[in-house]
C-alpha positions, 0 to 999 in steps of 0.5 A, a space after each residue: 497414742 491410739 485414738 480414744 474409744 468413744 462410747 455412744 448410744 442413742 438409747 442411753 438415758 440422759 446422764 448415763 455417761 456422766 454416771 459412768 465417768 463419775 464411777 471410773 474417777 471414784 474408783 481411780 482415786 482409790 489407788 487400787 485396781 487400774 481403771 480405764 482413764 476418762 478423757 472426755 464426757 458429754 451428754 451423748 458420749 464418753 471418751 476413754 483411753 483405748 486399751 490394747 488387749 493381751 492374754 491374761 497372765 498369772 502374775 497379773 491375776 495376782 496383782 488384780 486380787 491385791 489391787 481390788 482389795 485396796 479399791 474395796 478398802 477405800 470405802 464408801 459413805 454408806 451402803 448404796 451411796 454413789 460416787 461423791 458429787 453424784 445426785 440421784 440413782 445410777 444405772 446398771 445393765 447393757 448400754 442398749 437397755 440400762 436399768 435404774 440402780 437405786 442409790 441412797 443411804 443404808 446402815 447395813 448390807 441386808 436392808 440395802 440388798 433387800 430394798 434397793 436391789 431385790 425389791 425393785 427388780 422383783 417388781 419389774 420382773 413381775 410386771 414384765 411377766 418373767 417372774 411367776 407368783 411362785 418366783 416372786 414369793 421365793 424372792 420376797 422371802 429371801 428379801 425378808 431374810 436378808 433384811 433381817 440381817 441374817 447374812 450381814 458380816 458387820 463389815 463397813 461398805 466397800 467401794 465397789 466396781 458394781 458390775 465386775 463380771 469377767 467382760 469388764 476386766 480387760 487384760 493388757 500387757 501391763 495388767 488388768 484394767 477395769 471398765 464399765 462400772 456401776 460404782 457404789 458402796 456395797 459389800 465387797 463379796 458382791 464384786 468377787 461373786 460377780 467375777 465368779 458368775 460367768 467365769 474369769 481367767 485365773 479366778 482362784 489366783 485372784 481370790 487367793 491374792 485378795 484374801 491374803 491382802 484383805 482376809 475375807 469373813 468366815 464362810 464367804 464361799 458359802 455366800 457367793 451364790 447369795 451375792 449372785 442372786 441380784 445379777 441373776 435377777 437383773 439378767 432374768 428381767 432383761 433377757 428371760 430365757 433360763 435366768 428366771 429359773 436360775 435366779 429362783 434356784 439361787 434364792 431358794 438356797 438362802 430363803 
């Protein structure tokens, strides 16, 4: 067996590695999409099974879509809830600068998105000077719109990976394995929108097999960009560049 993969960072906040480990174990208990196995966790490290990458394959993409549907359907106690036994907020973002991820209990997705995802990052973006007053106004208008339930589909909270961009899908000889989660209860369309944000091998096959296993609500493709506003806003706060403008363009489509 190859040596474990050890994650370690002197800048990681206290509890970060326990947060990630709890999310991996919660996702694994769903019995759906494969996640990297936790071997050991400490205050300053996380040891994981070392994965050996292989080229992505169409059959593995089909299997990932079906398995991700199972993971999501395992559910969560509420929108915004963390893994069982986890207390307090989590984190989301690069290991070099993870940002707090507010957790709690919301009965519906719209208020959860507005108050726990958009509002904290809008404040931080404004304070860091990456969001000008016009950008703040657009995002606050979007927050009011979603908080009112305009885009709610009435689905129960799903068990989300929470940071499912293509870089957190590791393709191996036996199939796709998920890594680096920010697991919480949320809208299942959010994970799928994250897969699409920066591109993913065989994305349409993943989505098709997912939709066959667990049909998505009408109009889901029209909401992909809406679900991408939060990760785009996170990137705007962390990296600036073209992300603030891209975030505002996405928000304007729904505000």
